[in-house]
VOZATI-179457 format. One record per residue (C-alpha): y, z, x; residue in three letters; residue number from 1. Coordinates in Angstrom, 1 decimal. Layout:
residues N
ZALUM        y        z        x   resn   resi
ZALUM        Y        Z        X    Ala    NUM
...
This chain:
residues 354
ZALUM        y        z        x   resn   resi
ZALUM      0.0      0.0      0.0    Met      1
ZALUM      3.4     -1.0      1.4    Ser      2
ZALUM      6.3      1.5      1.7    Ala      3
ZALUM      8.0     -0.1     -1.2    Ser      4
ZALUM      4.9      0.1     -3.4    Asp      5
ZALUM      4.5      3.8     -2.5    Arg      6
ZALUM      8.2      4.4     -3.4    Ser      7
ZALUM      7.7      2.7     -6.8    Met      8
ZALUM      4.6      4.7     -7.5    Ala      9
ZALUM      6.4      7.9     -6.7    Glu     10
ZALUM      9.3      7.0     -9.0    Glu     11
ZALUM      6.9      6.4    -11.9    Thr     12
ZALUM      4.8      9.5    -11.4    Thr     13
ZALUM      4.6     11.3    -14.7    Leu     14
ZALUM      4.4     15.1    -15.0    Thr     15
ZALUM      3.6     15.6    -18.7    Ser     16
ZALUM      0.2     16.9    -19.7    Ala     17
ZALUM     -2.5     14.2    -20.2    Ala     18
ZALUM     -5.3     14.3    -22.8    Tyr     19
ZALUM     -8.5     12.3    -23.0    Glu     20
ZALUM     -9.3     11.0    -26.5    Val     21
ZALUM    -11.6      8.4    -27.9    Ala     22
ZALUM     -9.1      6.0    -29.4    Asp     23
ZALUM     -5.7      5.8    -31.1    Ala     24
ZALUM     -7.0      7.4    -34.3    Phe     25
ZALUM     -8.1     10.4    -32.4    Glu     26
ZALUM     -4.8     10.5    -30.5    Ala     27
ZALUM     -3.0     10.7    -33.7    Asn     28
ZALUM     -5.3     13.5    -35.0    Glu     29
ZALUM     -4.7     15.4    -31.8    Leu     30
ZALUM     -0.9     15.2    -32.3    Phe     31
ZALUM     -1.2     16.2    -36.0    Gln     32
ZALUM     -3.4     19.2    -35.3    Arg     33
ZALUM     -1.0     20.5    -32.7    Asn     34
ZALUM      2.2     20.0    -34.7    Gly     35
ZALUM      3.6     17.4    -32.2    Trp     36
ZALUM      4.7     15.0    -34.9    Thr     37
ZALUM      6.8     14.9    -38.0    Asp     38
ZALUM      3.7     14.5    -40.2    Gly     39
ZALUM      3.7     10.7    -40.0    Leu     40
ZALUM      1.3      8.7    -37.7    Pro     41
ZALUM      2.4      8.2    -34.1    Ile     42
ZALUM      1.9      5.6    -31.4    Val     43
ZALUM     -0.1      7.2    -28.6    Pro     44
ZALUM      2.3      7.7    -25.6    Pro     45
ZALUM     -0.1      6.5    -22.9    Thr     46
ZALUM      1.1      6.7    -19.3    Ala     47
ZALUM      1.3      2.9    -19.2    Asp     48
ZALUM      3.5      2.8    -22.3    Asn     49
ZALUM      5.8      5.5    -21.0    Val     50
ZALUM      6.2      3.8    -17.7    Arg     51
ZALUM      7.0      0.5    -19.4    Ala     52
ZALUM      9.8      2.2    -21.4    Phe     53
ZALUM     11.2      3.9    -18.3    Leu     54
ZALUM     11.1      0.6    -16.3    Asp     55
ZALUM     12.9     -1.2    -19.1    Cys     56
ZALUM     15.7      1.3    -19.0    Ala     57
ZALUM     15.7      1.5    -15.2    Ala     58
ZALUM     15.1      5.3    -15.4    Leu     59
ZALUM     13.0      7.5    -13.2    Gly     60
ZALUM     10.8      9.9    -15.1    Pro     61
ZALUM     12.5     13.0    -13.7    Asp     62
ZALUM     16.1     11.7    -14.2    Glu     63
ZALUM     18.0     14.3    -16.2    Val     64
ZALUM     19.4     12.8    -19.4    Ile     65
ZALUM     21.2     16.0    -20.4    Gly     66
ZALUM     21.1     19.8    -20.7    Val     67
ZALUM     20.8     21.6    -24.0    Glu     68
ZALUM     23.9     23.8    -23.7    Pro     69
ZALUM     22.7     27.1    -25.2    Val     70
ZALUM     19.2     27.5    -23.7    Arg     71
ZALUM     20.0     25.3    -20.7    Arg     72
ZALUM     16.9     23.1    -21.1    Arg     73
ZALUM     16.9     20.1    -18.7    Arg     74
ZALUM     16.0     17.0    -20.6    Ile     75
ZALUM     14.3     14.3    -18.5    Thr     76
ZALUM     13.9     10.6    -19.1    Ala     77
ZALUM     10.1     11.0    -19.3    Glu     78
ZALUM     10.3     13.3    -22.3    Lys     79
ZALUM     12.7     11.1    -24.1    Val     80
ZALUM     10.6      8.0    -23.4    Ala     81
ZALUM      7.5      9.8    -24.8    Ile     82
ZALUM      9.3     10.5    -28.0    Ala     83
ZALUM     10.4      6.9    -28.3    Ala     84
ZALUM      6.9      5.6    -27.8    Val     85
ZALUM      5.5      8.0    -30.4    Met     86
ZALUM      8.2      6.9    -32.9    Ala     87
ZALUM      7.2      3.3    -32.7    Gly     88
ZALUM     10.1      2.0    -30.6    Cys     89
ZALUM     10.0     -1.1    -28.4    Leu     90
ZALUM     10.8     -0.5    -24.8    Pro     91
ZALUM     14.3     -2.1    -25.2    Gln     92
ZALUM     15.2      0.5    -27.7    Tyr     93
ZALUM     15.1      3.3    -25.1    Leu     94
ZALUM     18.7      3.0    -23.8    Pro     95
ZALUM     19.9      3.6    -27.3    Val     96
ZALUM     17.8      6.7    -27.7    Val     97
ZALUM     18.9      8.0    -24.3    Val     98
ZALUM     22.6      7.5    -25.3    Ala     99
ZALUM     22.0      9.5    -28.5    Ile    100
ZALUM     20.4     12.4    -26.6    Ile    101
ZALUM     23.3     12.3    -24.1    Arg    102
ZALUM     25.8     12.6    -27.0    Ala    103
ZALUM     23.9     15.4    -28.6    Met    104
ZALUM     23.9     17.4    -25.4    Cys    105
ZALUM     27.7     17.4    -25.4    Glu    106
ZALUM     28.8     21.0    -26.2    Pro    107
ZALUM     31.0     20.0    -29.1    Gln    108
ZALUM     28.0     18.5    -31.0    Phe    109
ZALUM     26.4     22.0    -31.3    Gly    110
ZALUM     22.8     20.8    -30.6    Leu    111
ZALUM     21.1     24.2    -30.8    His    112
ZALUM     22.9     25.4    -33.9    Gly    113
ZALUM     22.5     22.1    -35.8    Ser    114
ZALUM     18.8     21.9    -35.1    Thr    115
ZALUM     18.0     25.6    -35.8    Ala    116
ZALUM     20.2     26.4    -38.7    Ser    117
ZALUM     19.0     27.1    -42.2    Thr    118
ZALUM     21.5     24.4    -43.3    Gly    119
ZALUM     19.0     21.7    -42.4    Gly    120
ZALUM     21.3     19.1    -40.7    Ala    121
ZALUM     20.1     15.8    -39.2    Ala    122
ZALUM     21.8     13.7    -36.5    Pro    123
ZALUM     23.5     10.8    -38.3    Phe    124
ZALUM     23.6      7.9    -35.9    Ile    125
ZALUM     25.9      4.8    -36.0    Val    126
ZALUM     25.3      2.0    -33.5    Val    127
ZALUM     28.1     -0.4    -32.4    Asn    128
ZALUM     28.4     -3.4    -30.1    Gly    129
ZALUM     26.1     -6.2    -28.9    Pro    130
ZALUM     23.0     -4.0    -28.8    Val    131
ZALUM     22.9     -4.1    -32.6    Arg    132
ZALUM     22.1     -7.8    -32.7    Thr    133
ZALUM     20.0     -7.8    -29.6    Ala    134
ZALUM     17.7     -5.3    -31.3    Leu    135
ZALUM     17.9     -6.8    -34.8    Ala    136
ZALUM     19.3     -3.6    -36.2    Met    137
ZALUM     20.1     -3.4    -39.9    Asn    138
ZALUM     23.7     -3.1    -41.1    Ala    139
ZALUM     23.4     -4.5    -44.6    Thr    140
ZALUM     20.8     -4.3    -47.3    His    141
ZALUM     19.3     -0.8    -47.7    Asn    142
ZALUM     21.2      0.4    -44.7    Val    143
ZALUM     20.6      4.1    -45.3    Leu    144
ZALUM     16.9      3.6    -45.9    Ala    145
ZALUM     14.0      1.4    -44.8    Asn    146
ZALUM     16.0     -1.6    -43.7    Gly    147
ZALUM     14.6     -2.4    -40.2    Gly    148
ZALUM     12.2     -1.3    -37.5    Arg    149
ZALUM     14.9     -0.5    -34.9    Ala    150
ZALUM     16.9      1.7    -37.2    Asn    151
ZALUM     13.8      3.6    -38.3    Ala    152
ZALUM     12.2      4.1    -34.9    Ala    153
ZALUM     15.4      5.0    -33.0    Ile    154
ZALUM     16.3      7.6    -35.5    Gly    155
ZALUM     12.7      9.0    -35.7    Arg    156
ZALUM     12.7      9.3    -31.8    Ser    157
ZALUM     15.4     11.9    -32.1    Val    158
ZALUM     13.3     14.0    -34.5    Arg    159
ZALUM     10.2     13.8    -32.4    Leu    160
ZALUM     12.3     14.8    -29.4    Phe    161
ZALUM     13.7     17.8    -31.2    Val    162
ZALUM     10.2     18.9    -32.2    Ile    163
ZALUM      8.5     18.5    -28.8    Asn    164
ZALUM     11.3     19.1    -26.3    Val    165
ZALUM     13.5     21.5    -28.0    Leu    166
ZALUM     10.8     23.3    -30.1    Gly    167
ZALUM     12.4     22.4    -33.4    Gly    168
ZALUM      9.3     23.0    -35.4    Val    169
ZALUM      9.9     23.8    -39.1    Pro    170
ZALUM      9.4     27.5    -39.7    Gly    171
ZALUM      9.8     28.3    -36.0    His    172
ZALUM     13.0     27.3    -34.2    Leu    173
ZALUM     13.9     25.0    -37.1    Asp    174
ZALUM     14.8     27.4    -39.9    Arg    175
ZALUM     16.0     24.8    -42.4    Ser    176
ZALUM     15.8     26.1    -46.0    Thr    177
ZALUM     15.5     22.6    -47.5    Leu    178
ZALUM     16.3     20.0    -44.9    Gly    179
ZALUM     16.8     16.4    -46.2    His    180
ZALUM     15.1     13.0    -45.7    Pro    181
ZALUM     17.5     12.2    -42.9    Gly    182
ZALUM     15.5     14.5    -40.7    Lys    183
ZALUM     12.8     11.8    -40.5    Phe    184
ZALUM     15.4      9.1    -39.4    Thr    185
ZALUM     19.1      8.7    -40.1    Phe    186
ZALUM     20.3      5.7    -38.0    Cys    187
ZALUM     22.4      2.7    -39.0    Ile    188
ZALUM     24.3     -0.1    -37.4    Ala    189
ZALUM     27.9     -1.0    -38.4    Glu    190
ZALUM     28.4     -4.4    -40.0    Asp    191
ZALUM     30.9     -5.7    -37.5    Glu    192
ZALUM     30.5     -9.4    -38.1    Glu    193
ZALUM     31.3     -9.1    -41.8    Asp    194
ZALUM     34.0     -6.5    -41.7    Ser    195
ZALUM     37.8     -6.8    -41.6    Pro    196
ZALUM     38.1     -3.7    -39.4    Trp    197
ZALUM     37.6     -2.8    -35.7    Ile    198
ZALUM     34.3     -1.1    -34.9    Pro    199
ZALUM     34.0      2.7    -35.1    Leu    200
ZALUM     33.3      3.0    -31.4    Ser    201
ZALUM     36.5      1.1    -30.5    Val    202
ZALUM     38.5      3.4    -32.8    Glu    203
ZALUM     37.0      6.3    -31.0    Arg    204
ZALUM     38.1      5.1    -27.6    Gly    205
ZALUM     35.5      2.7    -26.1    Leu    206
ZALUM     36.4     -0.8    -25.1    Pro    207
ZALUM     35.7     -3.7    -27.5    Ala    208
ZALUM     32.3     -5.3    -26.8    Gly    209
ZALUM     30.8     -2.1    -25.6    Thr    210
ZALUM     27.4     -1.0    -27.0    Ser    211
ZALUM     27.8      2.6    -28.2    Ala    212
ZALUM     26.4      5.3    -30.4    Val    213
ZALUM     28.3      7.8    -32.5    Thr    214
ZALUM     26.3     10.9    -33.5    Val    215
ZALUM     27.2     13.5    -36.1    Met    216
ZALUM     25.3     16.5    -37.4    Ala    217
ZALUM     25.2     15.8    -41.1    Ala    218
ZALUM     23.8     16.9    -44.4    Glu    219
ZALUM     22.3     14.4    -46.9    Ser    220
ZALUM     24.4     11.4    -47.9    Pro    221
ZALUM     25.9     11.2    -51.4    His    222
ZALUM     26.1      7.8    -53.1    Gln    223
ZALUM     29.2      7.0    -55.2    Ile    224
ZALUM     30.0      4.0    -57.4    Met    225
ZALUM     33.3      2.5    -58.6    Asn    226
ZALUM     33.4     -1.1    -59.7    Glu    227
ZALUM     36.1     -0.8    -62.4    Trp    228
ZALUM     39.2     -1.2    -60.2    Thr    229
ZALUM     40.7     -3.3    -57.4    His    230
ZALUM     43.2     -0.6    -56.5    Asp    231
ZALUM     42.3      0.8    -53.0    Pro    232
ZALUM     43.6      4.3    -53.9    Lys    233
ZALUM     41.4      4.5    -57.0    Glu    234
ZALUM     38.4      3.4    -54.9    Ile    235
ZALUM     39.2      6.1    -52.4    Leu    236
ZALUM     39.7      8.7    -55.1    Asp    237
ZALUM     36.0      8.3    -55.9    Thr    238
ZALUM     35.0      8.8    -52.3    Tyr    239
ZALUM     37.3     11.8    -52.0    Ala    240
ZALUM     35.9     13.3    -55.3    Ala    241
ZALUM     32.5     13.4    -53.7    Ala    242
ZALUM     34.0     15.1    -50.6    Met    243
ZALUM     35.7     17.7    -52.7    Arg    244
ZALUM     32.4     18.3    -54.6    Ala    245
ZALUM     30.7     19.0    -51.2    Asn    246
ZALUM     33.5     21.4    -50.3    Met    247
ZALUM     33.0     23.4    -53.4    Leu    248
ZALUM     29.2     23.3    -53.7    Thr    249
ZALUM     28.3     23.4    -50.0    Tyr    250
ZALUM     31.0     24.2    -47.5    Ser    251
ZALUM     34.7     24.4    -47.6    Ile    252
ZALUM     35.1     24.2    -43.9    Trp    253
ZALUM     37.0     21.2    -42.4    Glu    254
ZALUM     35.6     18.8    -39.9    Gly    255
ZALUM     34.1     15.4    -39.6    Asn    256
ZALUM     33.0     13.5    -42.7    Tyr    257
ZALUM     31.7      9.9    -42.6    Ala    258
ZALUM     32.2      7.3    -45.4    Ile    259
ZALUM     30.0      4.2    -45.5    Val    260
ZALUM     31.7      1.3    -47.2    Ile    261
ZALUM     29.7     -1.7    -48.2    Pro    262
ZALUM     31.1     -5.2    -48.5    Lys    263
ZALUM     32.3     -5.2    -52.1    Gln    264
ZALUM     34.6     -2.3    -51.5    His    265
ZALUM     35.6     -3.6    -48.1    Arg    266
ZALUM     36.8     -6.8    -49.7    Gln    267
ZALUM     39.1     -4.8    -51.9    Ile    268
ZALUM     40.6     -3.0    -49.0    Phe    269
ZALUM     40.9     -6.3    -47.0    Ala    270
ZALUM     42.7     -8.0    -49.9    Ala    271
ZALUM     45.2     -5.1    -50.0    Ala    272
ZALUM     45.4     -5.3    -46.1    Gln    273
ZALUM     44.3     -1.7    -45.8    Trp    274
ZALUM     43.1     -0.7    -42.3    Ser    275
ZALUM     40.6      2.1    -41.4    Lys    276
ZALUM     43.7      4.1    -40.5    Gln    277
ZALUM     45.2      3.6    -43.9    Asp    278
ZALUM     41.9      4.8    -45.5    Ile    279
ZALUM     41.8      7.9    -43.3    Arg    280
ZALUM     45.4      8.8    -44.0    Asp    281
ZALUM     45.0      8.5    -47.8    Tyr    282
ZALUM     41.7     10.4    -47.8    Val    283
ZALUM     43.1     13.2    -45.7    Tyr    284
ZALUM     45.8     13.8    -48.4    Glu    285
ZALUM     43.5     13.7    -51.5    Val    286
ZALUM     40.2     15.2    -50.2    Ala    287
ZALUM     41.3     18.9    -50.6    Cys    288
ZALUM     40.7     21.8    -52.9    Val    289
ZALUM     42.5     25.0    -53.8    Ala    290
ZALUM     40.5     28.1    -53.0    Arg    291
ZALUM     40.6     29.2    -56.6    Arg    292
ZALUM     38.5     26.2    -57.5    Glu    293
ZALUM     35.5     28.0    -56.1    Trp    294
ZALUM     35.6     30.0    -59.4    Arg    295
ZALUM     34.6     26.8    -61.3    Ser    296
ZALUM     31.3     26.5    -59.3    Val    297
ZALUM     30.1     30.1    -59.6    Gly    298
ZALUM     31.7     31.4    -56.4    Lys    299
ZALUM     34.3     33.7    -57.8    Ala    300
ZALUM     33.4     36.4    -55.5    Ala    301
ZALUM     34.3     34.2    -52.5    Val    302
ZALUM     37.5     32.9    -54.0    Ala    303
ZALUM     38.8     36.4    -54.6    Ala    304
ZALUM     38.6     37.4    -51.0    Arg    305
ZALUM     41.6     35.5    -49.8    Lys    306
ZALUM     44.7     33.7    -51.1    Asp    307
ZALUM     43.4     31.8    -54.1    Glu    308
ZALUM     46.3     29.2    -53.9    Asp    309
ZALUM     45.5     28.2    -50.4    Arg    310
ZALUM     44.8     24.5    -50.0    Ile    311
ZALUM     41.7     23.5    -47.9    His    312
ZALUM     41.5     20.0    -46.6    His    313
ZALUM     38.1     18.4    -45.9    Ala    314
ZALUM     39.5     17.0    -42.6    Leu    315
ZALUM     41.5     18.8    -39.9    Arg    316
ZALUM     43.4     15.5    -39.3    Thr    317
ZALUM     42.9     12.0    -40.7    Pro    318
ZALUM     41.1     11.1    -37.4    Asp    319
ZALUM     38.2     13.4    -38.4    Asp    320
ZALUM     37.1     10.8    -41.0    Leu    321
ZALUM     34.5      8.3    -39.6    Leu    322
ZALUM     35.0      5.0    -41.6    Val    323
ZALUM     31.9      2.8    -41.3    Ile    324
ZALUM     31.5     -0.7    -42.6    Gly    325
ZALUM     27.9     -1.1    -43.6    Ala    326
ZALUM     25.7     -1.8    -46.6    Gly    327
ZALUM     24.6     -4.7    -48.8    Gly    328
ZALUM     26.9     -7.5    -50.0    Pro    329
ZALUM     26.9     -6.7    -53.7    Ala    330
ZALUM     27.6     -3.6    -55.9    Gly    331
ZALUM     30.5     -1.3    -56.1    Gly    332
ZALUM     28.7      1.5    -54.2    Phe    333
ZALUM     29.5      3.6    -51.1    Gly    334
ZALUM     28.5      6.9    -49.6    Ala    335
ZALUM     29.9     10.0    -48.1    Ile    336
ZALUM     28.0     11.8    -45.3    Val    337
ZALUM     29.2     15.4    -45.1    Pro    338
ZALUM     29.2     17.6    -42.0    Pro    339
ZALUM     26.7     20.4    -41.3    Trp    340
ZALUM     29.2     23.1    -40.4    Tyr    341
ZALUM     32.8     21.7    -40.2    Gly    342
ZALUM     34.5     21.9    -36.8    Lys    343
ZALUM     31.6     24.0    -35.4    Lys    344
ZALUM     29.8     20.7    -34.8    Ser    345
ZALUM     31.8     17.5    -34.1    Leu    346
ZALUM     30.8     13.9    -33.8    Ala    347
ZALUM     30.4     12.4    -30.3    Val    348
ZALUM     30.7      8.8    -29.3    Thr    349
ZALUM     29.1      7.6    -26.1    Thr    350
ZALUM     28.4      4.3    -24.3    Gln    351
ZALUM     24.9      2.9    -24.2    Ile    352
ZALUM     24.0      2.2    -20.6    Arg    353
ZALUM     22.1     -1.0    -20.8    Met    354
């Protein structure tokens, strides 16, 4: 073996435990018995598969992707690649998964709290840039559901990573009272080609044409409908009403919200020449509640503790609102995606290192 061959072999030496099983079926049964999966079947993460993923991303197995800020756990590329293989990814998806994990390790994201809390949050992932088309990611029909392999597998990789690397097993570290289906997978692409707006990642500071992810610890999405008006303010009043409902019934605390706007509503905003900034400014003003309104939803005891006339905004500033163009071409629908815990956990945008 030449010196270069020895060097390559050393770079791809894996340190995770290995198990001998008869076939892929038995591999899946092993993972199910040990609680190493989310309950769905997995792709066996063989050494060859894991190495192929690492090679595709030009990562060494021991390269540190990030550090979990509270328990100081070092997260290596090998562990992230294993989760991606298990989830059904293709090797070329790995740089996206790695970028998501990097973003989640930023202190402002609140990785430990959001994965352990009784609130049951899930990472809501938005992908921007050329990687969306390179991986055939879905940004249109059924965008929040089963619209494409890349969306599903990339989002699922994060859940399997949380289970096996961070110990986020339900009933153990993960203390979710209910959780929501986004804890299986919660990943979309923005519909940049059919949108009048600049991409989310560009609004959040990255150069145009950069592949990027934005990750937000989120509760379940809430679908809205308004197809009876062409007034942008009336459309946004419907989105804001869902945000106010979340403030009253879940959490009044301000922070990031996301709104997902499909094409039919985007066309109304485009015709009125409304930018994403115009949308954020308007929603900031109208998505608010008076503390006394908690009385109307059975929380009188909470309302009485402080000034009942105090106005609470859903957002700290207009820039807290993530405006995302995505969804199918027909129907006056949209969605809000509420935060897990207000400003205790903030959205993070980071570049994908291709």
